[in-house]
C-alpha positions as CSV (number, residue, x, y, z in Angstrom):
1,X,60.7,27.7,-3.5
2,X,60.6,30.4,-0.8
3,X,58.9,33.7,-1.0
4,X,59.4,36.9,1.0
5,X,57.4,40.1,0.8
6,X,59.0,43.4,1.6
7,X,57.6,46.8,2.7
8,X,58.4,49.8,0.5
9,X,62.1,50.2,-0.2
10,X,64.4,52.0,2.1
11,X,68.3,52.2,2.1
12,X,68.5,49.4,4.6
13,X,70.1,46.1,3.6
14,X,67.8,43.1,4.2
15,X,69.2,39.7,4.8
16,X,67.2,36.8,3.6
17,X,67.5,33.7,5.7
18,X,65.2,30.9,4.4
19,X,65.5,27.4,5.6
20,X,68.2,26.4,3.2
21,X,69.2,22.8,2.5
22,X,72.9,22.4,1.6
23,X,73.5,21.3,-1.9
24,X,70.2,22.5,-3.3
25,X,69.5,25.3,-5.7
26,X,67.0,28.0,-5.0
27,X,65.1,30.6,-7.0
28,X,63.7,33.4,-4.9
29,X,60.9,35.6,-6.2
30,X,60.9,39.0,-4.5
31,X,57.4,40.4,-4.4
32,X,55.7,43.6,-3.1
33,X,52.0,42.9,-2.7
34,X,50.9,41.1,-5.8
35,X,53.6,42.5,-8.1
36,X,56.7,40.6,-9.0
37,X,59.6,42.9,-8.1
38,X,62.6,40.7,-8.8
39,X,63.9,37.2,-9.1
40,X,67.3,35.7,-8.3
41,X,68.8,32.2,-8.4
42,X,71.5,30.9,-6.2
43,X,73.0,27.7,-4.8
44,X,71.9,26.1,-1.6
45,X,73.7,26.9,1.6
46,X,73.9,30.6,1.0
47,X,72.1,33.7,2.1
48,X,71.1,36.5,-0.2
49,X,71.7,40.2,0.8
50,X,69.4,42.7,-0.8
51,X,70.6,46.2,-1.3
52,X,68.5,49.0,-2.9
53,X,70.8,51.0,-5.0
54,X,70.5,54.5,-6.4
55,X,69.5,54.8,-10.0
56,X,70.2,51.3,-11.1
57,X,68.3,50.6,-14.4
58,X,66.8,54.1,-14.2
59,X,65.3,55.0,-17.6
60,X,67.2,52.2,-19.3
61,X,70.3,54.5,-19.3
62,X,72.2,53.0,-16.4
63,X,75.0,50.5,-17.1
64,X,73.6,47.1,-16.2
65,X,75.2,44.1,-14.5
66,X,77.3,42.2,-17.0
67,X,78.6,45.4,-18.6
68,X,79.3,46.8,-15.1
69,X,81.0,44.2,-12.9
70,X,81.2,44.6,-9.2
71,X,84.1,42.4,-8.4
72,X,84.1,43.0,-4.7
73,X,81.2,44.7,-3.0
74,X,82.4,47.7,-1.0
75,X,81.8,47.6,2.8
76,X,81.5,51.4,2.9
77,X,78.1,53.0,2.2
78,X,79.8,56.2,0.9
79,X,81.9,54.2,-1.6
80,X,78.9,52.3,-2.9
81,X,77.0,55.6,-3.3
82,X,79.8,57.1,-5.3
83,X,80.1,54.1,-7.6
84,X,76.3,54.0,-8.1
85,X,76.2,57.7,-8.9
86,X,78.8,57.2,-11.6
87,X,77.2,54.0,-12.9
88,X,73.8,55.5,-13.3
89,X,75.3,58.0,-15.8
90,X,77.3,55.5,-17.9
91,X,75.8,54.2,-21.2
92,X,74.6,50.6,-21.3
93,X,76.0,50.0,-24.8
94,X,79.3,49.1,-26.6
95,X,82.1,49.8,-26.2
96,X,81.4,50.8,-22.6
97,X,82.4,48.5,-19.7
98,X,83.3,49.0,-16.1
99,X,84.8,47.0,-13.2
100,X,84.8,48.2,-9.6
101,X,86.9,47.1,-6.6
102,X,89.4,44.6,-8.0
103,X,93.1,43.9,-7.7
104,X,95.9,43.0,-10.1
105,X,99.5,42.1,-9.6
106,X,102.0,44.4,-11.3
107,X,105.2,43.1,-12.9
108,X,107.0,44.4,-9.9
109,X,105.1,41.9,-7.7
110,X,103.1,44.6,-6.0
111,X,99.3,43.9,-5.6
112,X,97.4,47.0,-6.7
113,X,93.8,47.8,-5.8
114,X,91.6,49.6,-8.3
115,X,88.4,51.4,-7.3
116,X,87.0,51.7,-10.8
117,X,88.2,50.9,-14.3
118,X,86.1,52.1,-17.3
119,X,86.3,51.3,-21.0
120,X,85.0,54.4,-22.7
121,X,84.9,55.7,-26.3
122,X,88.3,57.3,-26.1
123,X,90.3,54.7,-24.0
124,X,90.5,52.9,-20.7
125,X,90.5,54.9,-17.5
126,X,91.6,53.9,-14.0
127,X,89.8,56.0,-11.4
128,X,90.6,56.6,-7.8
129,X,87.6,57.5,-5.7
130,X,88.0,59.9,-2.7
131,X,85.1,60.6,-0.4
132,X,86.7,63.5,1.3
133,X,84.6,66.2,2.9
134,X,85.2,69.7,4.1
135,X,87.8,71.4,1.9
136,X,91.1,70.4,0.2
137,X,94.1,72.7,-0.5
138,X,97.7,72.2,-1.5
139,X,100.6,73.1,0.8
140,X,104.2,72.4,-0.3
141,X,103.0,69.7,-2.8
142,X,101.0,68.0,-0.1
143,X,97.2,67.9,-0.2
144,X,95.6,69.0,3.0
145,X,92.0,68.2,3.8
146,X,90.3,70.3,6.4
147,X,87.2,68.5,7.8
148,X,84.0,70.3,8.7
149,X,85.1,69.9,12.3
150,X,88.3,71.8,11.6
151,X,90.7,68.8,11.7
152,X,93.5,68.8,9.2
153,X,94.7,65.7,7.3
154,X,97.7,65.5,5.1
155,X,97.5,63.4,1.9
156,X,99.8,62.6,-0.9
157,X,98.5,63.6,-4.3
158,X,96.4,60.5,-5.2
159,X,96.9,61.2,-8.9
160,X,100.5,60.1,-8.6
161,X,99.6,56.6,-7.4
162,X,96.7,56.4,-9.9
163,X,99.2,57.2,-12.7
164,X,101.5,54.4,-11.5
165,X,98.7,51.9,-11.4
166,X,97.5,52.9,-14.8
167,X,100.9,52.4,-16.4
168,X,101.4,49.0,-14.7
169,X,98.0,47.8,-15.8
170,X,98.5,49.1,-19.3
171,X,101.8,47.1,-19.6
172,X,100.0,43.9,-18.5
173,X,97.2,44.5,-21.0
174,X,99.6,45.3,-23.9
175,X,101.4,42.0,-23.3
176,X,98.0,40.2,-23.6
177,X,96.9,42.1,-26.6
178,X,100.1,42.2,-28.6
179,X,99.2,39.0,-30.4
180,X,96.3,40.9,-31.9
181,X,98.5,43.7,-32.9
182,X,96.6,46.0,-30.5
183,X,97.9,48.7,-28.1
184,X,95.9,50.0,-25.2
185,X,96.3,53.3,-23.4
186,X,95.1,53.5,-19.8
187,X,94.5,57.0,-18.4
188,X,94.2,57.9,-14.8
189,X,91.8,60.1,-12.9
190,X,90.8,61.0,-9.3
191,X,87.2,61.6,-8.5
192,X,85.9,63.4,-5.4
193,X,82.5,61.8,-4.7
194,X,81.2,64.4,-2.2
195,X,79.8,67.3,-4.2
196,X,80.0,69.5,-1.2
197,X,83.8,69.3,-1.0
198,X,85.4,72.7,-1.4
199,X,88.3,72.2,-3.8
200,X,91.0,74.9,-3.5
201,X,93.8,73.2,-5.4
202,X,96.1,75.1,-7.7
203,X,95.5,74.8,-11.4
204,X,98.5,72.5,-12.0
205,X,97.0,70.0,-9.4
206,X,93.6,69.9,-11.0
207,X,94.6,68.1,-14.2
208,X,92.9,64.7,-13.9
209,X,90.9,65.6,-10.8
210,X,87.1,65.6,-11.2
211,X,83.8,65.7,-9.4
212,X,81.4,62.9,-10.4
213,X,79.7,65.1,-13.0
214,X,83.1,66.2,-14.5
215,X,84.3,62.6,-14.5
216,X,81.3,61.4,-16.5
217,X,81.7,64.3,-18.9
218,X,85.3,63.5,-19.5
219,X,84.6,59.8,-20.0
220,X,81.9,60.6,-22.6
221,X,84.1,62.9,-24.8
222,X,85.0,61.4,-28.2
223,X,88.6,60.7,-28.8
224,X,90.7,63.5,-30.3
225,X,92.2,61.0,-32.8
226,X,89.7,58.6,-34.3
227,X,92.5,56.0,-34.4
228,X,92.2,55.8,-30.7
229,X,88.5,55.1,-30.6
230,X,87.6,51.9,-28.8
231,X,85.4,49.7,-30.9
232,X,83.0,47.0,-29.7
233,X,85.4,44.3,-30.7
234,X,88.4,46.0,-29.0
235,X,86.2,46.4,-25.8
236,X,85.6,42.6,-25.7
237,X,89.3,42.0,-26.3
238,X,90.2,44.3,-23.4
239,X,87.7,42.5,-21.2
240,X,89.2,39.1,-22.0
241,X,92.7,40.5,-21.4
242,X,91.7,42.0,-18.1
243,X,90.2,38.8,-17.0
244,X,93.6,37.1,-17.6
245,X,95.8,39.6,-15.8
246,X,93.6,40.5,-12.8
247,X,91.0,39.3,-10.4
248,X,88.0,40.9,-12.1
249,X,85.8,37.8,-12.2
250,X,83.4,37.6,-9.3
251,X,83.7,34.3,-7.4
252,X,80.4,32.7,-8.2
253,X,78.1,31.6,-5.4
254,X,80.6,31.6,-2.5
255,X,81.6,35.3,-2.6
256,X,79.8,36.5,-5.6
257,X,77.9,39.7,-6.5
258,X,74.8,38.8,-8.6
259,X,72.3,41.3,-10.0
260,X,68.7,40.3,-9.8
261,X,67.3,39.4,-13.2
262,X,64.1,41.4,-13.0
263,X,61.2,39.4,-14.7
264,X,59.0,42.5,-15.1
265,X,61.1,45.6,-15.5
266,X,58.2,48.1,-15.6
267,X,56.5,46.4,-12.7
268,X,59.7,46.4,-10.8
269,X,60.1,50.1,-11.3
270,X,56.6,50.6,-10.2
271,X,57.0,48.8,-6.9
272,X,60.6,49.6,-6.2
273,X,61.7,53.2,-6.4
274,X,65.1,51.8,-7.3
275,X,65.5,48.3,-8.6
276,X,67.2,45.8,-6.3
277,X,70.7,44.3,-6.4
278,X,71.4,40.9,-4.8
279,X,74.7,39.6,-3.7
280,X,75.6,36.3,-2.1
281,X,77.6,35.6,1.1
282,X,78.2,32.3,2.8
283,X,75.4,31.6,5.3
284,X,76.4,31.4,9.0
């Protein structure tokens, strides 16, 4: 066993590089002073990367690992921050589930990337995250972002591609669920993760476009028709179907994302302003 003590948390990722012996298993206890802050197990020959994440486990409300699956860890700080800001507001209870940064292959053969998929009370939602800053307007059906420095960038309406992905994924899920006599509806949404973005889009372009707060409010709305309510059983069936049609299962050990299983939650909250998340990468 190898122990490492950390100073008070900051946003910096810390790489743990103990003297691994290939083929052995390790349990690492993360401590701060005399208090146990976290514990994680992983296979020999790997390094653990510790990231302090905003709001994880805060007040018991945040969606925890297992119900939230980080399929591929984003390499962009702004994208991780946006995902964490959404995650900390999602319930950690049935029928809620979420998967971030995964791919699926549509019937057309195209490989599609998904930023976030959420199973909520009223359905399944495929969400495109956009970390645009400055302002965004619409000119001749083209979205134009003007940065704080005055640079103009033209974008296609991201809701169109999100809609296409949602329909393709819904078709795959329906094929998997038809043996259960189930139908699944997948909605689409675009979420701007920078609260300071000035959105000047016309009303007809705003349908399905949200800030983080607006997105969470939309996801939490009860279904208009109770027949469309997602039950706990249906949520598990959707999870199983999604695992069969897409790459939503983290590759354990070699390229996995593993949440620390905190041995003392209250103690961990006391010593870490935000509880820790661990993910594994092959050691150099």
